[in-house]
C-alpha positions as a Markdown table, in Angstrom:
| # | Residue | x | y | z |
|---|---|---|---|---|
| 1 | Met | 47.2 | 10.4 | 28.1 |
| 2 | Ser | 46.6 | 6.9 | 29.0 |
| 3 | Phe | 45.2 | 4.2 | 26.7 |
| 4 | Phe | 42.2 | 3.7 | 29.2 |
| 5 | Lys | 41.3 | 7.5 | 28.9 |
| 6 | Val | 41.4 | 7.5 | 24.9 |
| 7 | Leu | 39.3 | 4.3 | 25.0 |
| 8 | Val | 36.7 | 6.1 | 27.3 |
| 9 | Glu | 36.6 | 9.3 | 25.3 |
| 10 | Leu | 36.2 | 7.2 | 21.9 |
| 11 | Leu | 33.1 | 5.6 | 23.5 |
| 12 | Glu | 31.5 | 8.9 | 24.9 |
| 13 | Ala | 32.1 | 10.2 | 21.0 |
| 14 | Ser | 30.6 | 7.1 | 19.6 |
| 15 | Gly | 26.9 | 6.0 | 18.7 |
| 16 | Phe | 27.2 | 3.6 | 21.7 |
| 17 | Ala | 27.0 | 6.5 | 24.1 |
| 18 | Ala | 24.1 | 8.2 | 22.0 |
| 19 | Leu | 21.8 | 5.2 | 21.8 |
| 20 | Thr | 18.5 | 5.4 | 23.4 |
| 21 | Trp | 16.0 | 2.9 | 24.5 |
| 22 | Gln | 13.6 | 4.5 | 21.6 |
| 23 | Asn | 16.5 | 3.6 | 19.1 |
| 24 | Ile | 17.1 | 0.1 | 20.7 |
| 25 | Ala | 13.3 | -0.7 | 20.4 |
| 26 | Met | 13.0 | 0.4 | 16.8 |
| 27 | Ile | 16.4 | -1.4 | 15.8 |
| 28 | Leu | 14.9 | -4.5 | 17.2 |
| 29 | Val | 11.6 | -3.7 | 15.0 |
| 30 | Ser | 13.6 | -3.5 | 11.9 |
| 31 | Phe | 15.2 | -6.8 | 12.8 |
| 32 | Val | 11.9 | -8.5 | 12.9 |
| 33 | Leu | 10.9 | -7.0 | 9.7 |
| 34 | Leu | 14.1 | -8.3 | 8.1 |
| 35 | Tyr | 13.7 | -11.5 | 9.4 |
| 36 | Leu | 10.0 | -11.5 | 7.5 |
| 37 | Ala | 11.5 | -10.1 | 4.2 |
| 38 | Ile | 14.4 | -12.3 | 4.0 |
| 39 | Val | 13.3 | -15.8 | 5.7 |
| 40 | Lys | 9.6 | -15.4 | 5.3 |
| 41 | Lys | 9.9 | -14.0 | 2.0 |
| 42 | Phe | 6.9 | -11.5 | 2.7 |
| 43 | Glu | 6.9 | -9.0 | -0.1 |
| 44 | Pro | 10.7 | -8.5 | 0.3 |
| 45 | Leu | 10.9 | -5.9 | -2.3 |
| 46 | Leu | 8.9 | -3.5 | -0.1 |
| 47 | Leu | 9.6 | -4.6 | 3.3 |
| 48 | Leu | 13.6 | -5.2 | 2.9 |
| 49 | Pro | 14.3 | -1.7 | 2.3 |
| 50 | Ile | 11.6 | -0.1 | 4.7 |
| 51 | Ser | 13.2 | -2.3 | 7.4 |
| 52 | Phe | 16.9 | -1.4 | 6.6 |
| 53 | Gly | 15.9 | 2.3 | 6.2 |
| 54 | Met | 14.3 | 2.2 | 9.9 |
| 55 | Phe | 17.7 | 0.3 | 11.1 |
| 56 | Leu | 20.0 | 3.0 | 9.6 |
| 57 | Val | 18.1 | 6.0 | 10.9 |
| 58 | Asn | 18.1 | 4.7 | 14.3 |
| 59 | Leu | 21.7 | 4.3 | 14.6 |
| 60 | Pro | 22.9 | 7.7 | 16.1 |
| 61 | Leu | 25.0 | 10.4 | 14.9 |
| 62 | Thr | 25.3 | 8.9 | 11.3 |
| 63 | Gly | 23.7 | 12.2 | 9.8 |
| 64 | Leu | 21.5 | 10.5 | 7.4 |
| 65 | Met | 18.6 | 12.7 | 8.2 |
| 66 | Glu | 20.2 | 15.8 | 8.2 |
| 67 | Glu | 20.1 | 18.6 | 5.8 |
| 68 | Ser | 22.6 | 17.2 | 3.5 |
| 69 | Gly | 22.3 | 13.7 | 4.6 |
| 70 | Val | 21.9 | 10.9 | 1.9 |
| 71 | Ile | 18.4 | 9.5 | 2.9 |
| 72 | Asn | 17.1 | 13.0 | 3.8 |
| 73 | Ile | 17.8 | 14.2 | 0.2 |
| 74 | Met | 15.8 | 11.2 | -1.2 |
| 75 | Ser | 13.3 | 11.6 | 1.4 |
| 76 | Tyr | 12.3 | 14.9 | -1.0 |
| 77 | Gly | 10.8 | 12.7 | -3.4 |
| 78 | Val | 8.3 | 11.4 | -0.9 |
| 79 | Lys | 7.6 | 15.2 | 0.4 |
| 80 | Ser | 7.0 | 16.3 | -2.7 |
| 81 | Asn | 4.9 | 13.5 | -3.9 |
| 82 | Leu | 6.9 | 12.7 | -6.7 |
| 83 | Phe | 7.7 | 9.1 | -5.5 |
| 84 | Pro | 4.3 | 8.0 | -5.1 |
| 85 | Cys | 3.3 | 9.4 | -8.6 |
| 86 | Leu | 6.2 | 7.4 | -10.4 |
| 87 | Val | 5.7 | 4.2 | -8.7 |
| 88 | Phe | 2.0 | 4.5 | -10.1 |
| 89 | Met | 3.1 | 5.2 | -13.4 |
| 90 | Gly | 5.2 | 1.7 | -12.8 |
| 91 | Val | 2.2 | 0.0 | -11.5 |
| 92 | Gly | -0.1 | 1.1 | -14.5 |
| 93 | Ala | 2.7 | -0.1 | -16.9 |
| 94 | Met | 2.7 | -3.6 | -15.2 |
| 95 | Thr | -1.1 | -3.9 | -15.0 |
| 96 | Asp | -3.6 | -5.6 | -17.3 |
| 97 | Phe | -6.7 | -4.1 | -16.5 |
| 98 | Ser | -8.6 | -7.0 | -18.8 |
| 99 | Pro | -9.9 | -8.8 | -15.8 |
| 100 | Leu | -11.8 | -5.6 | -14.6 |
| 101 | Ile | -13.1 | -4.7 | -18.0 |
| 102 | Ala | -14.0 | -8.3 | -18.8 |
| 103 | Asn | -16.2 | -8.5 | -15.5 |
| 104 | Pro | -17.2 | -5.1 | -14.5 |
| 105 | Ile | -18.8 | -6.4 | -11.3 |
| 106 | Ser | -15.0 | -6.4 | -9.8 |
| 107 | Leu | -15.7 | -2.5 | -9.4 |
| 108 | Ile | -18.3 | -3.4 | -6.7 |
| 109 | Leu | -16.0 | -5.7 | -5.0 |
| 110 | Gly | -13.2 | -3.1 | -5.4 |
| 111 | Ala | -15.4 | -0.6 | -3.6 |
| 112 | Ala | -16.4 | -2.8 | -0.9 |
| 113 | Ala | -12.9 | -3.2 | -0.1 |
| 114 | Gln | -12.6 | 0.2 | 0.7 |
| 115 | Leu | -14.8 | -0.3 | 4.0 |
| 116 | Gly | -11.9 | 0.0 | 6.3 |
| 117 | Ile | -11.2 | 3.6 | 5.2 |
| 118 | Tyr | -14.3 | 4.7 | 6.2 |
| 119 | Val | -14.5 | 2.9 | 9.6 |
| 120 | Ala | -11.0 | 4.1 | 10.4 |
| 121 | Phe | -12.0 | 7.6 | 9.4 |
| 122 | Ile | -14.8 | 7.3 | 12.1 |
| 123 | Phe | -12.8 | 5.8 | 14.8 |
| 124 | Ala | -10.2 | 8.6 | 14.4 |
| 125 | Thr | -12.4 | 11.4 | 14.7 |
| 126 | Gln | -13.9 | 9.6 | 18.0 |
| 127 | Ile | -10.4 | 9.5 | 19.6 |
| 128 | Gly | -9.1 | 13.2 | 19.1 |
| 129 | Phe | -8.0 | 13.2 | 15.6 |
| 130 | Thr | -8.9 | 16.1 | 13.2 |
| 131 | Pro | -11.3 | 15.0 | 10.5 |
| 132 | Ala | -8.1 | 16.0 | 8.0 |
| 133 | Glu | -6.0 | 13.8 | 10.1 |
| 134 | Ala | -8.8 | 11.2 | 10.3 |
| 135 | Ala | -8.9 | 11.1 | 6.5 |
| 136 | Ala | -5.1 | 10.7 | 6.1 |
| 137 | Ile | -5.1 | 7.7 | 8.8 |
| 138 | Gly | -8.0 | 6.0 | 6.7 |
| 139 | Ile | -6.5 | 5.7 | 3.6 |
| 140 | Ile | -4.1 | 3.2 | 5.3 |
| 141 | Gly | -7.2 | 0.6 | 4.9 |
| 142 | Gly | -7.0 | 0.6 | 1.2 |
| 143 | Ala | -3.4 | -1.1 | 1.5 |
| 144 | Asp | -2.2 | 1.7 | -1.0 |
| 145 | Gly | 1.0 | 2.9 | 0.2 |
| 146 | Pro | 1.6 | 5.9 | -2.7 |
| 147 | Thr | -2.1 | 6.9 | -2.1 |
| 148 | Ser | -1.4 | 7.1 | 1.9 |
| 149 | Ile | 1.7 | 9.2 | 1.3 |
| 150 | Tyr | -0.3 | 11.5 | -1.2 |
| 151 | Ile | -3.0 | 12.2 | 1.1 |
| 152 | Ala | -0.7 | 12.5 | 4.2 |
| 153 | Asn | 1.5 | 15.2 | 2.4 |
| 154 | Asn | -1.9 | 17.1 | 1.5 |
| 155 | Leu | -4.0 | 16.8 | 4.9 |
| 156 | Ala | -1.5 | 15.7 | 7.6 |
| 157 | Pro | 2.1 | 16.2 | 6.8 |
| 158 | His | 2.9 | 16.0 | 10.5 |
| 159 | Leu | 1.6 | 12.3 | 10.1 |
| 160 | Leu | 3.4 | 11.4 | 7.3 |
| 161 | Ala | 5.9 | 9.2 | 9.1 |
| 162 | Pro | 3.7 | 6.6 | 11.0 |
| 163 | Ile | 1.1 | 6.5 | 8.1 |
| 164 | Ala | 3.7 | 5.8 | 5.8 |
| 165 | Val | 5.2 | 3.1 | 7.6 |
| 166 | Ala | 2.0 | 1.8 | 8.8 |
| 167 | Ala | 0.7 | 1.6 | 5.1 |
| 168 | Tyr | 3.6 | -0.1 | 3.7 |
| 169 | Ser | 4.3 | -2.4 | 6.5 |
| 170 | Tyr | 0.6 | -3.9 | 6.2 |
| 171 | Met | 1.0 | -4.2 | 2.7 |
| 172 | Ala | 4.3 | -6.2 | 2.8 |
| 173 | Leu | 2.3 | -8.4 | 5.7 |
| 174 | Ile | -0.8 | -9.0 | 3.4 |
| 175 | Pro | 0.2 | -12.9 | 3.3 |
| 176 | Leu | 0.3 | -13.0 | 7.2 |
| 177 | Ile | -3.0 | -10.6 | 7.9 |
| 178 | Gln | -5.4 | -11.5 | 5.2 |
| 179 | Pro | -5.8 | -15.6 | 5.2 |
| 180 | Pro | -7.3 | -15.9 | 8.8 |
| 181 | Ile | -9.9 | -13.4 | 8.0 |
| 182 | Met | -10.8 | -15.0 | 4.6 |
| 183 | Lys | -11.1 | -18.3 | 6.3 |
| 184 | Ala | -13.2 | -17.0 | 9.1 |
| 185 | Leu | -15.8 | -15.3 | 6.9 |
| 186 | Thr | -16.2 | -18.3 | 4.4 |
| 187 | Thr | -16.9 | -21.9 | 4.0 |
| 188 | Gln | -14.7 | -24.5 | 2.6 |
| 189 | Lys | -17.6 | -25.0 | -0.2 |
| 190 | Glu | -17.3 | -21.1 | -1.1 |
| 191 | Arg | -13.6 | -21.3 | -1.2 |
| 192 | Ala | -13.3 | -24.3 | -3.6 |
| 193 | Val | -15.7 | -22.6 | -6.0 |
| 194 | Lys | -14.1 | -22.6 | -9.4 |
| 195 | Met | -15.0 | -19.6 | -11.7 |
| 196 | Gly | -15.6 | -19.7 | -15.4 |
| 197 | Gln | -13.1 | -18.3 | -18.0 |
| 198 | Leu | -13.0 | -14.6 | -18.6 |
| 199 | Arg | -14.0 | -13.3 | -22.1 |
| 200 | Lys | -11.3 | -12.0 | -24.2 |
| 201 | Val | -10.9 | -8.0 | -24.1 |
| 202 | Ser | -10.4 | -6.1 | -27.3 |
| 203 | Lys | -7.2 | -4.0 | -27.8 |
| 204 | Ala | -9.7 | -0.9 | -28.4 |
| 205 | Glu | -11.2 | -1.6 | -25.0 |
| 206 | Lys | -7.6 | -1.7 | -23.3 |
| 207 | Ile | -6.7 | 1.8 | -24.8 |
| 208 | Val | -10.1 | 3.3 | -24.2 |
| 209 | Phe | -10.3 | 2.3 | -20.8 |
| 210 | Pro | -7.1 | 4.2 | -19.3 |
| 211 | Ile | -8.3 | 7.6 | -21.0 |
| 212 | Ala | -12.1 | 7.2 | -19.9 |
| 213 | Val | -11.1 | 6.6 | -16.1 |
| 214 | Val | -8.5 | 9.7 | -16.2 |
| 215 | Leu | -11.5 | 11.7 | -17.7 |
| 216 | Phe | -14.3 | 11.0 | -15.7 |
| 217 | Thr | -12.5 | 10.8 | -12.3 |
| 218 | Ser | -10.2 | 13.9 | -13.0 |
| 219 | Leu | -13.1 | 15.9 | -13.7 |
| 220 | Leu | -15.3 | 14.5 | -10.7 |
| 221 | Leu | -12.2 | 14.6 | -8.1 |
| 222 | Pro | -9.5 | 17.1 | -9.9 |
| 223 | Ser | -7.2 | 16.3 | -6.8 |
| 224 | Val | -6.7 | 12.7 | -7.8 |
| 225 | Ala | -5.3 | 13.6 | -11.4 |
| 226 | Pro | -1.4 | 13.2 | -10.4 |
| 227 | Leu | -2.1 | 9.7 | -9.3 |
| 228 | Leu | -4.5 | 8.4 | -11.6 |
| 229 | Gly | -3.0 | 10.2 | -14.4 |
| 230 | Leu | 0.3 | 8.6 | -14.1 |
| 231 | Leu | -1.2 | 5.2 | -13.5 |
| 232 | Met | -3.3 | 5.5 | -16.4 |
| 233 | Leu | -0.2 | 6.9 | -18.6 |
| 234 | Gly | 1.6 | 3.7 | -17.5 |
| 235 | Asn | -0.8 | 1.7 | -18.6 |
| 236 | Leu | -1.1 | 3.5 | -21.9 |
| 237 | Phe | 2.4 | 2.9 | -22.5 |
| 238 | Arg | 1.7 | -0.9 | -22.0 |
| 239 | Glu | -1.6 | -1.4 | -24.1 |
| 240 | Ser | -0.6 | 1.3 | -27.1 |
| 241 | Gly | 2.2 | -1.1 | -28.3 |
| 242 | Val | 4.0 | 1.9 | -30.1 |
| 243 | Val | 6.3 | 2.7 | -27.1 |
| 244 | Gln | 7.8 | -0.5 | -25.8 |
| 245 | Arg | 10.9 | 1.3 | -24.4 |
| 246 | Leu | 8.9 | 3.7 | -22.2 |
| 247 | Ser | 6.6 | 0.9 | -20.9 |
| 248 | Asp | 9.8 | -1.5 | -20.5 |
| 249 | Thr | 11.5 | 1.4 | -18.6 |
| 250 | Ala | 8.3 | 2.2 | -16.4 |
| 251 | Gln | 8.0 | -1.4 | -15.7 |
| 252 | Asn | 11.4 | -2.3 | -14.8 |
| 253 | Ala | 14.3 | 0.3 | -14.3 |
| 254 | Met | 12.3 | 3.2 | -13.1 |
| 255 | Ile | 10.1 | 1.4 | -10.6 |
| 256 | Asn | 13.0 | -0.8 | -9.2 |
| 257 | Ile | 14.9 | 2.4 | -8.5 |
| 258 | Ile | 11.7 | 4.4 | -7.1 |
| 259 | Thr | 11.0 | 1.4 | -4.8 |
| 260 | Ile | 14.7 | 1.4 | -3.3 |
| 261 | Met | 14.6 | 5.2 | -2.7 |
| 262 | Leu | 10.9 | 5.1 | -1.4 |
| 263 | Gly | 11.5 | 2.3 | 1.0 |
| 264 | Leu | 14.5 | 3.6 | 2.2 |
| 265 | Ser | 13.0 | 7.2 | 2.8 |
| 266 | Val | 9.7 | 5.5 | 4.4 |
| 267 | Gly | 11.7 | 3.5 | 6.7 |
| 268 | Ala | 13.9 | 6.4 | 7.9 |
| 269 | Lys | 10.8 | 8.3 | 9.0 |
| 270 | Ala | 10.6 | 5.6 | 11.8 |
| 271 | Glu | 13.3 | 7.3 | 13.9 |
| 272 | Gly | 12.6 | 6.2 | 17.7 |
| 273 | Ala | 12.8 | 9.7 | 19.5 |
| 274 | Thr | 10.0 | 10.9 | 17.4 |
| 275 | Phe | 8.1 | 7.5 | 16.2 |
| 276 | Leu | 7.4 | 6.1 | 19.6 |
| 277 | Asp | 4.5 | 7.9 | 21.1 |
| 278 | Val | 0.9 | 7.4 | 21.8 |
| 279 | Ser | -0.4 | 9.0 | 18.5 |
| 280 | Thr | 2.0 | 6.7 | 16.4 |
| 281 | Leu | 0.7 | 3.7 | 18.1 |
| 282 | Lys | -3.1 | 4.7 | 17.7 |
| 283 | Ile | -2.4 | 5.2 | 14.0 |
| 284 | Ile | -0.6 | 1.9 | 13.4 |
| 285 | Ala | -3.5 | 0.2 | 15.7 |
| 286 | Met | -6.4 | 1.7 | 13.5 |
| 287 | Gly | -4.2 | 1.2 | 10.4 |
| 288 | Leu | -4.4 | -2.5 | 11.3 |
| 289 | Ala | -8.2 | -2.5 | 12.0 |
| 290 | Ala | -8.7 | -0.4 | 8.8 |
| 291 | Phe | -7.2 | -3.1 | 6.8 |
| 292 | Cys | -9.0 | -6.0 | 8.5 |
| 293 | Phe | -12.4 | -4.1 | 7.9 |
| 294 | Ser | -11.3 | -3.8 | 4.3 |
| 295 | Thr | -10.6 | -7.4 | 3.7 |
| 296 | Ala | -13.9 | -8.3 | 5.6 |
| 297 | Gly | -15.9 | -5.9 | 3.4 |
| 298 | Gly | -14.7 | -7.5 | 0.0 |
| 299 | Val | -15.2 | -10.9 | 1.5 |
| 300 | Leu | -18.6 | -10.2 | 2.7 |
| 301 | Leu | -19.8 | -8.8 | -0.7 |
| 302 | Gly | -18.3 | -11.6 | -2.3 |
| 303 | Lys | -20.4 | -13.9 | -0.1 |
| 304 | Val | -23.6 | -11.9 | -1.2 |
| 305 | Leu | -22.5 | -12.2 | -5.0 |
| 306 | Tyr | -21.8 | -16.0 | -4.5 |
| 307 | Tyr | -25.5 | -16.4 | -3.1 |
| 308 | Val | -27.0 | -14.0 | -5.7 |
| 309 | Thr | -25.2 | -15.7 | -8.9 |
| 310 | Gly | -25.8 | -19.3 | -7.6 |
| 311 | Gly | -22.6 | -20.0 | -6.4 |
| 312 | Lys | -20.6 | -18.7 | -9.5 |
| 313 | Ile | -18.3 | -16.2 | -7.9 |
| 314 | Asn | -16.0 | -17.6 | -5.3 |
| 315 | Pro | -16.1 | -14.9 | -2.3 |
| 316 | Leu | -12.0 | -14.9 | -1.7 |
| 317 | Ile | -11.7 | -12.6 | -4.8 |
| 318 | Gly | -13.4 | -9.9 | -2.6 |
| 319 | Ser | -10.3 | -9.9 | -0.4 |
| 320 | Ala | -8.3 | -8.8 | -3.4 |
| 321 | Gly | -10.4 | -5.5 | -3.7 |
| 322 | Val | -7.7 | -3.8 | -1.3 |
| 323 | Ser | -5.1 | -1.7 | -3.4 |
| 324 | Ala | -1.9 | -3.9 | -3.1 |
| 325 | Val | -1.3 | -5.2 | -6.5 |
| 326 | Pro | -0.8 | -7.9 | -7.2 |
| 327 | Met | -0.2 | -9.2 | -3.5 |
| 328 | Ala | -3.6 | -9.3 | -2.5 |
| 329 | Ala | -4.8 | -11.2 | -5.6 |
| 330 | Arg | -2.0 | -13.8 | -5.0 |
| 331 | Val | -3.3 | -14.2 | -1.6 |
| 332 | Ser | -6.7 | -15.1 | -2.9 |
| 333 | Gln | -5.3 | -17.7 | -5.4 |
| 334 | Thr | -3.1 | -19.2 | -2.5 |
| 335 | Val | -5.9 | -19.4 | -0.1 |
| 336 | Gly | -8.5 | -20.8 | -2.9 |
| 337 | Ala | -5.8 | -23.5 | -4.1 |
| 338 | Lys | -5.5 | -25.0 | -0.9 |
| 339 | Glu | -9.2 | -25.8 | -0.8 |
| 340 | Asn | -9.1 | -27.0 | -4.6 |
| 341 | Pro | -5.8 | -27.3 | -6.2 |
| 342 | Thr | -7.2 | -27.1 | -9.7 |
| 343 | Asn | -8.6 | -23.8 | -8.8 |
| 344 | Phe | -7.1 | -20.7 | -10.7 |
| 345 | Leu | -8.5 | -17.4 | -9.2 |
| 346 | Leu | -5.9 | -15.1 | -9.7 |
| 347 | Met | -6.9 | -13.4 | -13.0 |
| 348 | His | -10.5 | -13.2 | -11.4 |
| 349 | Ala | -9.1 | -11.7 | -8.2 |
| 350 | Met | -6.9 | -9.4 | -10.4 |
| 351 | Gly | -10.4 | -7.3 | -11.3 |
| 352 | Pro | -11.1 | -6.3 | -7.9 |
| 353 | Asn | -7.4 | -5.9 | -7.1 |
| 354 | Val | -7.2 | -3.0 | -9.9 |
| 355 | Ala | -10.5 | -1.9 | -9.1 |
| 356 | Gly | -9.1 | -1.1 | -5.3 |
| 357 | Val | -6.1 | 0.8 | -6.7 |
| 358 | Ile | -8.8 | 3.1 | -8.2 |
| 359 | Gly | -11.1 | 3.0 | -5.5 |
| 360 | Ser | -8.5 | 4.0 | -2.7 |
| 361 | Ala | -7.4 | 7.2 | -5.4 |
| 362 | Val | -10.9 | 8.2 | -5.2 |
| 363 | Ala | -11.7 | 8.2 | -1.7 |
| 364 | Ala | -8.3 | 10.0 | -1.1 |
| 365 | Gly | -9.7 | 12.6 | -3.8 |
| 366 | Phe | -13.0 | 12.6 | -2.0 |
| 367 | Phe | -11.3 | 13.4 | 1.3 |
| 368 | Met | -9.1 | 16.0 | -0.1 |
| 369 | Met | -12.1 | 17.9 | -1.8 |
| 370 | Val | -14.0 | 17.8 | 1.8 |
| 371 | Phe | -11.1 | 18.4 | 4.1 |
| 372 | Lys | -8.3 | 20.2 | 2.2 |
| 373 | Gly | -9.5 | 23.6 | 3.7 |
| 374 | Thr | -9.8 | 22.4 | 7.3 |
| 375 | Met | -6.0 | 21.7 | 8.1 |
């Protein structure tokens, strides 16, 4: 057998011969996302594992997503809703609800920033998606990856891949997407508003709050208990002060491990042959629109409160009402500081930000209650 023939046979059996244009397209997309994560530092903890998972799954013949494939085994944590719920526990352990407790008006801003969920739901039903599918797509507007996965698994499991990829990608791209909308809807004077210091919240309030939230929301919408229950359990670890080891594990080791596996699993859903179709492009487009409407909804209500309170509320904190904690709050701080370097909006923005986590989960619970039987 000649060397040339051996070389030809080797190439024919290699991944090069099996590459399709869909694989190549998705690999190029993954390179763009890797660039944004590494060079631009757009939420690299999320974007880097997602983009690398997208890269790996589009390399042919690797077997990563076969029945015994490593990433396929990881992805059971996504399909079973285990990873989203554990992420919520970690987020709860890292979250201080004091800004929300100290300023309950944050709940209204968090609710307003869910506008995109309902706008996307209406749009999706008008272009051919079923109500259950439209509900799952709409949750992307809440900028909450775990909740998006949770509702997709329950209402539209066949759309899990594009919904998960869109939700997490837009969460990571918050620093790129939100500022132009925030600036377009506010004046320089409004963006420069300095807000007063929040009142001190007692330990008793911090302990009662997570218990009360779970009690009320779970009785009202039982399907939301897995998400909000573990979110508030993590927060109770933090605020009780008696389980420091559990709180530390939830905040660090556990959520870091889950983030790696969740990111790889979500990215691996973007396999070119199944991902690149018209429905996926529609979902990605509606997800972006939903995210923009949610940002606008929070900012516009912030403007209303600015006028109602005589200029005491900076409208920029309304954009933080989307659920991406603490990314959206940091964007509010960054945009506000550019107009007034002495401005410190972060703690004020954290109120709507954590309210948005609760709001998107409640929206998901409502959709599941209404549409679960229509699948």
